[in-house]
mmJSON file of the N, C-alpha and C atoms, coordinates in Angstrom:
{"data_MODEL":{"atom_site":{
"group_PDB":["ATOM","ATOM","ATOM","ATOM","ATOM","ATOM","ATOM","ATOM","ATOM","ATOM","ATOM","ATOM","ATOM","ATOM","ATOM","ATOM","ATOM","ATOM","ATOM","ATOM","ATOM","ATOM","ATOM","ATOM","ATOM","ATOM","ATOM","ATOM","ATOM","ATOM","ATOM","ATOM","ATOM","ATOM","ATOM","ATOM","ATOM","ATOM","ATOM","ATOM","ATOM","ATOM","ATOM","ATOM","ATOM","ATOM","ATOM","ATOM","ATOM","ATOM","ATOM","ATOM","ATOM","ATOM","ATOM","ATOM","ATOM","ATOM","ATOM","ATOM","ATOM","ATOM","ATOM","ATOM","ATOM","ATOM","ATOM","ATOM","ATOM","ATOM","ATOM","ATOM","ATOM","ATOM","ATOM","ATOM","ATOM","ATOM","ATOM","ATOM","ATOM","ATOM","ATOM","ATOM","ATOM","ATOM","ATOM","ATOM","ATOM","ATOM","ATOM","ATOM","ATOM","ATOM","ATOM","ATOM","ATOM","ATOM","ATOM","ATOM","ATOM","ATOM","ATOM","ATOM","ATOM","ATOM","ATOM","ATOM","ATOM","ATOM","ATOM","ATOM","ATOM","ATOM","ATOM","ATOM","ATOM","ATOM","ATOM","ATOM","ATOM","ATOM","ATOM","ATOM","ATOM","ATOM","ATOM","ATOM","ATOM","ATOM","ATOM","ATOM","ATOM","ATOM","ATOM","ATOM","ATOM","ATOM","ATOM","ATOM","ATOM","ATOM","ATOM","ATOM","ATOM","ATOM","ATOM","ATOM","ATOM","ATOM","ATOM","ATOM","ATOM","ATOM","ATOM","ATOM","ATOM","ATOM","ATOM"],
"id":[1,2,3,4,5,6,7,8,9,10,11,12,13,14,15,16,17,18,19,20,21,22,23,24,25,26,27,28,29,30,31,32,33,34,35,36,37,38,39,40,41,42,43,44,45,46,47,48,49,50,51,52,53,54,55,56,57,58,59,60,61,62,63,64,65,66,67,68,69,70,71,72,73,74,75,76,77,78,79,80,81,82,83,84,85,86,87,88,89,90,91,92,93,94,95,96,97,98,99,100,101,102,103,104,105,106,107,108,109,110,111,112,113,114,115,116,117,118,119,120,121,122,123,124,125,126,127,128,129,130,131,132,133,134,135,136,137,138,139,140,141,142,143,144,145,146,147,148,149,150,151,152,153,154,155,156,157,158,159],
"type_symbol":["N","C","C","N","C","C","N","C","C","N","C","C","N","C","C","N","C","C","N","C","C","N","C","C","N","C","C","N","C","C","N","C","C","N","C","C","N","C","C","N","C","C","N","C","C","N","C","C","N","C","C","N","C","C","N","C","C","N","C","C","N","C","C","N","C","C","N","C","C","N","C","C","N","C","C","N","C","C","N","C","C","N","C","C","N","C","C","N","C","C","N","C","C","N","C","C","N","C","C","N","C","C","N","C","C","N","C","C","N","C","C","N","C","C","N","C","C","N","C","C","N","C","C","N","C","C","N","C","C","N","C","C","N","C","C","N","C","C","N","C","C","N","C","C","N","C","C","N","C","C","N","C","C","N","C","C","N","C","C"],
"label_atom_id":["N","CA","C","N","CA","C","N","CA","C","N","CA","C","N","CA","C","N","CA","C","N","CA","C","N","CA","C","N","CA","C","N","CA","C","N","CA","C","N","CA","C","N","CA","C","N","CA","C","N","CA","C","N","CA","C","N","CA","C","N","CA","C","N","CA","C","N","CA","C","N","CA","C","N","CA","C","N","CA","C","N","CA","C","N","CA","C","N","CA","C","N","CA","C","N","CA","C","N","CA","C","N","CA","C","N","CA","C","N","CA","C","N","CA","C","N","CA","C","N","CA","C","N","CA","C","N","CA","C","N","CA","C","N","CA","C","N","CA","C","N","CA","C","N","CA","C","N","CA","C","N","CA","C","N","CA","C","N","CA","C","N","CA","C","N","CA","C","N","CA","C","N","CA","C","N","CA","C","N","CA","C","N","CA","C"],
"label_alt_id":[null,null,null,null,null,null,null,null,null,null,null,null,null,null,null,null,null,null,null,null,null,null,null,null,null,null,null,null,null,null,null,null,null,null,null,null,null,null,null,null,null,null,null,null,null,null,null,null,null,null,null,null,null,null,null,null,null,null,null,null,null,null,null,null,null,null,null,null,null,null,null,null,null,null,null,null,null,null,null,null,null,null,null,null,null,null,null,null,null,null,null,null,null,null,null,null,null,null,null,null,null,null,null,null,null,null,null,null,null,null,null,null,null,null,null,null,null,null,null,null,null,null,null,null,null,null,null,null,null,null,null,null,null,null,null,null,null,null,null,null,null,null,null,null,null,null,null,null,null,null,null,null,null,null,null,null,null,null,null],
"label_comp_id":["MET","MET","MET","ASN","ASN","ASN","GLN","GLN","GLN","ASN","ASN","ASN","GLN","GLN","GLN","ASP","ASP","ASP","ILE","ILE","ILE","LYS","LYS","LYS","CYS","CYS","CYS","SER","SER","SER","VAL","VAL","VAL","HIS","HIS","HIS","ASN","ASN","ASN","CYS","CYS","CYS","GLN","GLN","GLN","TYR","TYR","TYR","TYR","TYR","TYR","LYS","LYS","LYS","ASP","ASP","ASP","ASN","ASN","ASN","TYR","TYR","TYR","CYS","CYS","CYS","THR","THR","THR","ALA","ALA","ALA","ASP","ASP","ASP","ARG","ARG","ARG","ILE","ILE","ILE","GLN","GLN","GLN","VAL","VAL","VAL","ASP","ASP","ASP","ASN","ASN","ASN","GLN","GLN","GLN","TYR","TYR","TYR","GLY","GLY","GLY","SER","SER","SER","LEU","LEU","LEU","SER","SER","SER","ASN","ASN","ASN","ASN","ASN","ASN","SER","SER","SER","ASP","ASP","ASP","GLU","GLU","GLU","THR","THR","THR","ILE","ILE","ILE","CYS","CYS","CYS","VAL","VAL","VAL","THR","THR","THR","PHE","PHE","PHE","LYS","LYS","LYS","PRO","PRO","PRO","LYS","LYS","LYS","ASP","ASP","ASP","SER","SER","SER"],
"label_asym_id":["A","A","A","A","A","A","A","A","A","A","A","A","A","A","A","A","A","A","A","A","A","A","A","A","A","A","A","A","A","A","A","A","A","A","A","A","A","A","A","A","A","A","A","A","A","A","A","A","A","A","A","A","A","A","A","A","A","A","A","A","A","A","A","A","A","A","A","A","A","A","A","A","A","A","A","A","A","A","A","A","A","A","A","A","A","A","A","A","A","A","A","A","A","A","A","A","A","A","A","A","A","A","A","A","A","A","A","A","A","A","A","A","A","A","A","A","A","A","A","A","A","A","A","A","A","A","A","A","A","A","A","A","A","A","A","A","A","A","A","A","A","A","A","A","A","A","A","A","A","A","A","A","A","A","A","A","A","A","A"],
"label_entity_id":["1","1","1","1","1","1","1","1","1","1","1","1","1","1","1","1","1","1","1","1","1","1","1","1","1","1","1","1","1","1","1","1","1","1","1","1","1","1","1","1","1","1","1","1","1","1","1","1","1","1","1","1","1","1","1","1","1","1","1","1","1","1","1","1","1","1","1","1","1","1","1","1","1","1","1","1","1","1","1","1","1","1","1","1","1","1","1","1","1","1","1","1","1","1","1","1","1","1","1","1","1","1","1","1","1","1","1","1","1","1","1","1","1","1","1","1","1","1","1","1","1","1","1","1","1","1","1","1","1","1","1","1","1","1","1","1","1","1","1","1","1","1","1","1","1","1","1","1","1","1","1","1","1","1","1","1","1","1","1"],
"label_seq_id":[1,1,1,2,2,2,3,3,3,4,4,4,5,5,5,6,6,6,7,7,7,8,8,8,9,9,9,10,10,10,11,11,11,12,12,12,13,13,13,14,14,14,15,15,15,16,16,16,17,17,17,18,18,18,19,19,19,20,20,20,21,21,21,22,22,22,23,23,23,24,24,24,25,25,25,26,26,26,27,27,27,28,28,28,29,29,29,30,30,30,31,31,31,32,32,32,33,33,33,34,34,34,35,35,35,36,36,36,37,37,37,38,38,38,39,39,39,40,40,40,41,41,41,42,42,42,43,43,43,44,44,44,45,45,45,46,46,46,47,47,47,48,48,48,49,49,49,50,50,50,51,51,51,52,52,52,53,53,53],
"pdbx_PDB_ins_code":[null,null,null,null,null,null,null,null,null,null,null,null,null,null,null,null,null,null,null,null,null,null,null,null,null,null,null,null,null,null,null,null,null,null,null,null,null,null,null,null,null,null,null,null,null,null,null,null,null,null,null,null,null,null,null,null,null,null,null,null,null,null,null,null,null,null,null,null,null,null,null,null,null,null,null,null,null,null,null,null,null,null,null,null,null,null,null,null,null,null,null,null,null,null,null,null,null,null,null,null,null,null,null,null,null,null,null,null,null,null,null,null,null,null,null,null,null,null,null,null,null,null,null,null,null,null,null,null,null,null,null,null,null,null,null,null,null,null,null,null,null,null,null,null,null,null,null,null,null,null,null,null,null,null,null,null,null,null,null],
"Cartn_x":[-6.839,-6.068,-7.102,-6.861,-7.62,-6.858,-7.502,-6.717,-6.659,-5.287,-5.076,-4.881,-6.262,-6.364,-5.476,-4.436,-3.344,-2.241,-1.926,-0.508,-1.013,-0.762,-0.709,0.727,0.224,1.279,1.293,2.381,2.109,3.106,3.285,4.209,3.596,3.058,1.996,2.641,3.977,4.317,4.538,4.176,4.398,2.778,3.1,2.075,0.926,1.534,0.853,-0.404,-0.068,-0.429,-1.759,-2.772,-4.381,-5.077,-5.23,-5.752,-5.198,-3.994,-2.764,-2.79,-3.186,-2.808,-2.232,-1.49,-0.707,-1.44,-1.667,-2.7,-1.991,-0.635,0.244,-0.291,-0.395,-0.792,0.254,1.474,2.357,3.588,4.319,5.594,6.509,8.09,9.006,10.141,9.958,11.068,12.609,13.453,14.803,15.893,16.7,17.938,18.442,18.592,19.244,20.884,21.373,22.558,23.146,23.475,24.022,22.986,23.093,22.424,21.34,21.732,20.702,20.375,19.102,18.599,18.203,18.226,18.273,16.621,16.469,15.258,14.661,13.511,13.096,13.753,14.606,15.311,16.103,16.742,17.814,17.111,15.796,15.055,14.404,14.113,13.473,12.8,11.477,10.568,11.142,11.3,11.585,10.587,8.981,7.834,7.963,8.187,8.039,8.304,7.369,7.724,7.08,7.499,7.206,5.937,4.928,4.07,4.434,3.678,4.103,3.645,4.304,3.781,2.862],
"Cartn_y":[95.359,94.324,93.091,92.541,91.205,89.959,89.043,87.888,86.801,86.368,85.663,84.357,83.492,82.09,81.017,81.719,80.913,80.783,81.833,82.079,81.41,80.645,80.494,80.674,81.234,81.325,81.431,81.211,80.998,82.023,82.969,84.053,84.955,84.762,85.497,87.036,87.337,88.712,89.301,89.086,89.654,90.551,91.768,92.636,92.106,91.261,90.8,89.373,88.864,87.863,87.843,86.952,86.98,85.597,85.32,83.915,82.948,82.785,81.61,81.991,83.28,83.335,84.943,85.084,86.428,87.36,88.784,89.693,90.715,90.128,91.063,90.986,92.091,92.213,91.28,91.134,90.305,90.142,88.935,88.725,88.364,88.3,88.317,87.285,86.225,84.987,84.972,85.368,85.288,83.863,83.823,82.763,83.631,82.639,83.311,82.974,82.057,81.678,81.729,82.553,82.467,82.368,81.989,82.076,80.679,79.545,78.647,78.068,77.529,76.922,75.449,74.594,73.24,72.643,73.824,73.648,74.627,75.037,75.96,76.604,75.78,76.498,77.555,77.447,78.201,79.489,79.423,80.704,82.012,82.958,84.057,84.863,85.066,86.266,87.456,88.064,89.777,90.19,89.83,90.782,90.943,90.069,89.905,91.365,91.886,93.21,92.665,93.075,93.007,93.906,93.299,93.98,95.011,96.213,97.041,96.995,97.028,96.932,97.675],
"Cartn_z":[-1.071,-1.997,-2.268,-3.326,-3.277,-2.995,-2.631,-2.526,-3.695,-3.91,-5.106,-4.374,-5.305,-5.014,-5.492,-6.436,-6.863,-5.983,-5.259,-4.898,-3.044,-2.654,-1.368,-0.566,0.788,1.273,3.257,3.563,5.069,6.314,5.559,6.075,6.768,8.071,8.797,8.752,8.978,9.401,8.009,6.67,5.783,5.491,4.967,4.458,3.919,3.212,2.047,2.051,3.296,3.919,4.193,3.706,4.015,4.052,5.331,5.491,4.285,4.464,3.659,2.356,1.808,0.518,0.21,-0.751,-1.085,-1.711,-1.227,-2.092,-2.403,-2.726,-3.653,-5.098,-5.753,-7.419,-8.224,-7.699,-8.368,-7.359,-7.763,-6.698,-7.679,-7.086,-7.794,-6.604,-7.228,-6.573,-7.464,-6.423,-7.233,-6.193,-7.097,-6.568,-5.189,-3.973,-2.545,-3.108,-3.624,-3.528,-4.859,-5.571,-7.073,-8.281,-9.158,-10.799,-10.659,-9.948,-10.072,-8.897,-8.529,-7.264,-7.775,-6.498,-6.567,-6.065,-5.134,-4.42,-3.561,-2.98,-2.77,-1.273,-0.815,0.236,-0.159,-1.624,-2.109,-2.869,-2.973,-3.482,-2.188,-2.799,-1.613,-2.443,-1.944,-2.309,-2.089,-3.172,-2.903,-2.659,-3.039,-2.647,-1.005,-0.383,1.091,1.568,2.25,3.028,4.614,5.69,6.726,7.304,7.912,8.619,9.316,9.089,10.284,11.469,12.446,14.124,14.54],
"occupancy":[1.0,1.0,1.0,1.0,1.0,1.0,1.0,1.0,1.0,1.0,1.0,1.0,1.0,1.0,1.0,1.0,1.0,1.0,1.0,1.0,1.0,1.0,1.0,1.0,1.0,1.0,1.0,1.0,1.0,1.0,1.0,1.0,1.0,1.0,1.0,1.0,1.0,1.0,1.0,1.0,1.0,1.0,1.0,1.0,1.0,1.0,1.0,1.0,1.0,1.0,1.0,1.0,1.0,1.0,1.0,1.0,1.0,1.0,1.0,1.0,1.0,1.0,1.0,1.0,1.0,1.0,1.0,1.0,1.0,1.0,1.0,1.0,1.0,1.0,1.0,1.0,1.0,1.0,1.0,1.0,1.0,1.0,1.0,1.0,1.0,1.0,1.0,1.0,1.0,1.0,1.0,1.0,1.0,1.0,1.0,1.0,1.0,1.0,1.0,1.0,1.0,1.0,1.0,1.0,1.0,1.0,1.0,1.0,1.0,1.0,1.0,1.0,1.0,1.0,1.0,1.0,1.0,1.0,1.0,1.0,1.0,1.0,1.0,1.0,1.0,1.0,1.0,1.0,1.0,1.0,1.0,1.0,1.0,1.0,1.0,1.0,1.0,1.0,1.0,1.0,1.0,1.0,1.0,1.0,1.0,1.0,1.0,1.0,1.0,1.0,1.0,1.0,1.0,1.0,1.0,1.0,1.0,1.0,1.0],
"B_iso_or_equiv":[0.0,0.0,0.0,0.0,0.0,0.0,0.0,0.0,0.0,0.0,0.0,0.0,0.0,0.0,0.0,0.0,0.0,0.0,0.0,0.0,0.0,0.0,0.0,0.0,0.0,0.0,0.0,0.0,0.0,0.0,0.0,0.0,0.0,0.0,0.0,0.0,0.0,0.0,0.0,0.0,0.0,0.0,0.0,0.0,0.0,0.0,0.0,0.0,0.0,0.0,0.0,0.0,0.0,0.0,0.0,0.0,0.0,0.0,0.0,0.0,0.0,0.0,0.0,0.0,0.0,0.0,0.0,0.0,0.0,0.0,0.0,0.0,0.0,0.0,0.0,0.0,0.0,0.0,0.0,0.0,0.0,0.0,0.0,0.0,0.0,0.0,0.0,0.0,0.0,0.0,0.0,0.0,0.0,0.0,0.0,0.0,0.0,0.0,0.0,0.0,0.0,0.0,0.0,0.0,0.0,0.0,0.0,0.0,0.0,0.0,0.0,0.0,0.0,0.0,0.0,0.0,0.0,0.0,0.0,0.0,0.0,0.0,0.0,0.0,0.0,0.0,0.0,0.0,0.0,0.0,0.0,0.0,0.0,0.0,0.0,0.0,0.0,0.0,0.0,0.0,0.0,0.0,0.0,0.0,0.0,0.0,0.0,0.0,0.0,0.0,0.0,0.0,0.0,0.0,0.0,0.0,0.0,0.0,0.0],
"pdbx_formal_charge":[null,null,null,null,null,null,null,null,null,null,null,null,null,null,null,null,null,null,null,null,null,null,null,null,null,null,null,null,null,null,null,null,null,null,null,null,null,null,null,null,null,null,null,null,null,null,null,null,null,null,null,null,null,null,null,null,null,null,null,null,null,null,null,null,null,null,null,null,null,null,null,null,null,null,null,null,null,null,null,null,null,null,null,null,null,null,null,null,null,null,null,null,null,null,null,null,null,null,null,null,null,null,null,null,null,null,null,null,null,null,null,null,null,null,null,null,null,null,null,null,null,null,null,null,null,null,null,null,null,null,null,null,null,null,null,null,null,null,null,null,null,null,null,null,null,null,null,null,null,null,null,null,null,null,null,null,null,null,null],
"auth_seq_id":[1,1,1,2,2,2,3,3,3,4,4,4,5,5,5,6,6,6,7,7,7,8,8,8,9,9,9,10,10,10,11,11,11,12,12,12,13,13,13,14,14,14,15,15,15,16,16,16,17,17,17,18,18,18,19,19,19,20,20,20,21,21,21,22,22,22,23,23,23,24,24,24,25,25,25,26,26,26,27,27,27,28,28,28,29,29,29,30,30,30,31,31,31,32,32,32,33,33,33,34,34,34,35,35,35,36,36,36,37,37,37,38,38,38,39,39,39,40,40,40,41,41,41,42,42,42,43,43,43,44,44,44,45,45,45,46,46,46,47,47,47,48,48,48,49,49,49,50,50,50,51,51,51,52,52,52,53,53,53],
"auth_comp_id":["MET","MET","MET","ASN","ASN","ASN","GLN","GLN","GLN","ASN","ASN","ASN","GLN","GLN","GLN","ASP","ASP","ASP","ILE","ILE","ILE","LYS","LYS","LYS","CYS","CYS","CYS","SER","SER","SER","VAL","VAL","VAL","HIS","HIS","HIS","ASN","ASN","ASN","CYS","CYS","CYS","GLN","GLN","GLN","TYR","TYR","TYR","TYR","TYR","TYR","LYS","LYS","LYS","ASP","ASP","ASP","ASN","ASN","ASN","TYR","TYR","TYR","CYS","CYS","CYS","THR","THR","THR","ALA","ALA","ALA","ASP","ASP","ASP","ARG","ARG","ARG","ILE","ILE","ILE","GLN","GLN","GLN","VAL","VAL","VAL","ASP","ASP","ASP","ASN","ASN","ASN","GLN","GLN","GLN","TYR","TYR","TYR","GLY","GLY","GLY","SER","SER","SER","LEU","LEU","LEU","SER","SER","SER","ASN","ASN","ASN","ASN","ASN","ASN","SER","SER","SER","ASP","ASP","ASP","GLU","GLU","GLU","THR","THR","THR","ILE","ILE","ILE","CYS","CYS","CYS","VAL","VAL","VAL","THR","THR","THR","PHE","PHE","PHE","LYS","LYS","LYS","PRO","PRO","PRO","LYS","LYS","LYS","ASP","ASP","ASP","SER","SER","SER"],
"auth_asym_id":["A","A","A","A","A","A","A","A","A","A","A","A","A","A","A","A","A","A","A","A","A","A","A","A","A","A","A","A","A","A","A","A","A","A","A","A","A","A","A","A","A","A","A","A","A","A","A","A","A","A","A","A","A","A","A","A","A","A","A","A","A","A","A","A","A","A","A","A","A","A","A","A","A","A","A","A","A","A","A","A","A","A","A","A","A","A","A","A","A","A","A","A","A","A","A","A","A","A","A","A","A","A","A","A","A","A","A","A","A","A","A","A","A","A","A","A","A","A","A","A","A","A","A","A","A","A","A","A","A","A","A","A","A","A","A","A","A","A","A","A","A","A","A","A","A","A","A","A","A","A","A","A","A","A","A","A","A","A","A"],
"auth_atom_id":["N","CA","C","N","CA","C","N","CA","C","N","CA","C","N","CA","C","N","CA","C","N","CA","C","N","CA","C","N","CA","C","N","CA","C","N","CA","C","N","CA","C","N","CA","C","N","CA","C","N","CA","C","N","CA","C","N","CA","C","N","CA","C","N","CA","C","N","CA","C","N","CA","C","N","CA","C","N","CA","C","N","CA","C","N","CA","C","N","CA","C","N","CA","C","N","CA","C","N","CA","C","N","CA","C","N","CA","C","N","CA","C","N","CA","C","N","CA","C","N","CA","C","N","CA","C","N","CA","C","N","CA","C","N","CA","C","N","CA","C","N","CA","C","N","CA","C","N","CA","C","N","CA","C","N","CA","C","N","CA","C","N","CA","C","N","CA","C","N","CA","C","N","CA","C","N","CA","C","N","CA","C","N","CA","C"],
"pdbx_PDB_model_num":[1,1,1,1,1,1,1,1,1,1,1,1,1,1,1,1,1,1,1,1,1,1,1,1,1,1,1,1,1,1,1,1,1,1,1,1,1,1,1,1,1,1,1,1,1,1,1,1,1,1,1,1,1,1,1,1,1,1,1,1,1,1,1,1,1,1,1,1,1,1,1,1,1,1,1,1,1,1,1,1,1,1,1,1,1,1,1,1,1,1,1,1,1,1,1,1,1,1,1,1,1,1,1,1,1,1,1,1,1,1,1,1,1,1,1,1,1,1,1,1,1,1,1,1,1,1,1,1,1,1,1,1,1,1,1,1,1,1,1,1,1,1,1,1,1,1,1,1,1,1,1,1,1,1,1,1,1,1,1]
}}}
């Protein structure tokens, strides 16, 4: 997987995390609580996959 220089990430336990960047080919971010979000705390990265242990 290539490192995407445009998408920074700090979720160390995600399989797409590498050196503070996301290596996923594409990402999906959804609302966490209903149809509108007012801040980043109300969103969720659907692309997240935990690293294999």
